[in-house]
Phi, psi and omega in degrees: 000128182276169185298321183299315182291328178288327178294318176295322180293321176298329184284341179266355186292335182291347184278145181281153175301323182295319181293318176296318176295323180291318181301313177301323184289322180292318179297315178301320178299316183289324181284353175268359179288140186218110175265157182107171184279150176273137184283131167233126180302135179286151177293133179291166176304131179287126182241124179257351179281144176279343178222166180287140183312311183277009178292151179284005171302321182277357182226047186286335178278001181248144182284167175120201183289140178227154182284166182286155182235133004282162187279347181282354176290160186220150178292149180224147169062228184288090194293331188293340186291346180292342177275350172054053179234101189306315182304312181298320180301316182292321181293315181302321177298311180299318183294325180297332183269319195244359179294125184287325174300319171303311174305319177298316181292324175299320180296321180296318175302309178301322174300316180297323180290323177297327180290334173296316182296323179297313182291322181288340177298336183290346181287342185252156175292158175262127185239129186230128177247126181224078176291147178208164177218137174216151177227129187225164173220132177279153182289142177277352178268012174283147180239135176232119175056049175058017179242144180286140174250155174269140182294140182254142175245129187232152173239147179225125177253130176228140171231078186276149175232117179254128183234127178222136187215126176257088184304146182271072185295323185256000176085012179296320180292319180300316181294327177293323183289319179295321179299318176294317180296311176302321179292330176288328171296316178307312182298319173299319181292321180289333171296319173293326173298317177291323170302310179295325179299312182290324179290326173295313181301318171308307183298319173299307179298325184293315179291331178292323180292319179293326179293319179294326178291323182287330178293320180299326174295316175307310184291318176300317179297320178301316182297313182295327178287319178301314182299315174306313174307310181298316178298320180292323177294322183290323177296320186286326176295316179295327178279355180083009183260345178246174179250158182295322186298328181293324178294317176295317178295322174295324178293321183287324173301315181296315181294324176295320177299318179294322179294320180292319175297329176289322186290333182302323179302338184290305181297323183296319185293322180293321173297319182297317178297319182295316175302324182294317176304316179299325183275357177076031179249150175284127188300330181297323181264017190234139173205157179242127179297149173296134176203087178301124176213151176246121178259144170237125187296140181284165169303125181249122183284124191258349188068194179247149184311323187292340181272350191302310188297335174282346186256350183257116179299328174294326171299312176299324174295320177294329180282328178284325174305315180298313177300317173304313179299321179299314178299320181298324174298323178293326176295319177294325172296314185303338182287345180274000182251154179291154175256126184248133183228132177256125182229149178221133179239143176197171177152209180227155182208129181207158180278346180232148176296324189292328181252012180306315185261014173290156186303316180292348178277357181290150174217150184197155169201154184215147171165153182274159170216149182228141180228143181209123174298121181269326180212125178229017182069019177087021179297306183299320175296320176296320180290328178291321175300320180303310187295318181294322176292324175295323178301310177302315179296319173296320182297317177290335177284325176295320180291321179299315185294319179290328176291324176301321183299321181288321183296314183299314180293321174296316180301313183289323177294313174309311178301308185297316181289319183287324176300318183293325184280328180287329176298316180299319183293317182293317176306313177299325179294317179302314180296318178299318181297324185288323174291327179289327181287317182293324177294319179291325175305316182296319184290325176296315181289339177265006176078011179281317183241151181292166184289338182301323178297322175294323172302319177301307182295324172299314179298317183295319179294319176299316180298323179284327171293326176292319173302318177293320176298318177299320181293317177299321173295313183304320183293329177287320178297320177293328173293322177292315179303323178295311177302315176299316178300323184286351180094012181068221176259022186266153170209165185305335182289349178276349185285124177295147177280161172313316180293325184283321180286348185265357186290156184290136179258129177303138181306334178298334181293343182247019175294139179299130180262148183277000000 
């Protein structure tokens, strides 16, 4: 125990144990006060249906895509593995490590956790040590009783220790801590939203590229067929058995197909460049091998509608934002109560360094102070109304986010199911177009129809093939959107609790990165 502490304790020895105990009890009681409304999480939208409206449970008599059974199953962990595409799995793993948007969101989450520590620091007293030395001289021209005095030169050594503490009588600091904790939970949920968004974008771009590769095959086959048709018509014309208009029509058809085949490379390149950015790589050094493939989305477990709000990180973020707004209202209420500060100053003061720490050199003072705004023109009341209005806005935002979640699931379910049915119909259209072309080629070769009818059949077949490819890609897009709308493999149990976001973070986590 240092001398300053001993002096303070000596000043307190005259107090009786009962008085000291009473003061401590009063202090504990006051610091236990908590003003402001108690937070209650809002009830999620009430869902009466056992299954989603657009689920194939309601369309069992129709062919096409169906959800997984049983429907109360849920996606877990790495949701992209449901598509059983090893190359996509490898890309997703790279994205989770190197994506810069995810890193940015993670840094913002760490920043939010640091703000909790800042708020919690107010629980403790502030201790300041400020040693100083000064040397001064008084003026020789000062007069006392009409007689001149000689100026004096003095030195002063001081080692002051100041302690200041503001007890949390009305829960203002506790509300600030809770506000910071809820804000960190919002940031954690936002991080999960960002992860899911980037992961889904990667999956969509990947299937888009595979769709472009398949379209390239279709167009290359069309170009080959058109080249053979042009060669045949040119040969017939040169032999005097054909007409020149057929040559011109065949050449025009070939050039149009070649133009379309060339154009496929543009979108593929753009999707490839977008994937490079998602992976945190320079687009110049990144490429994806060509691999034409036709995908059919697997049965995706949707779970039941009543689980949806617990699976969406954006809904969790909206609810935690509401809790944060409620804590802000508590801070607003705390402004109406007086602020009490307990301060103590002590240390040593001496004209010479030799005697600075002698017992007679000690100095100290102790005492509480209170401040209360008597008139502020209605500022605190207006701020409180502002916080309450912000809470109501956040409540509406939470409900809107929940409703949008159901809309997105139903939209994706409808898209995946309807696209699958349309694909079956379009496949029949492609088959019919191929039969149409075969018949027209027979009629043209026998001289029944002109070559322009063959061109019409070729154009019809190519259009149907392109439409089928587009539908197959759209079906995969809807499947990815469905997984994203369901929250991926996330659920509310993965959201860190207030105590978890308040846990101490190693200093290395905040080290500046190169």
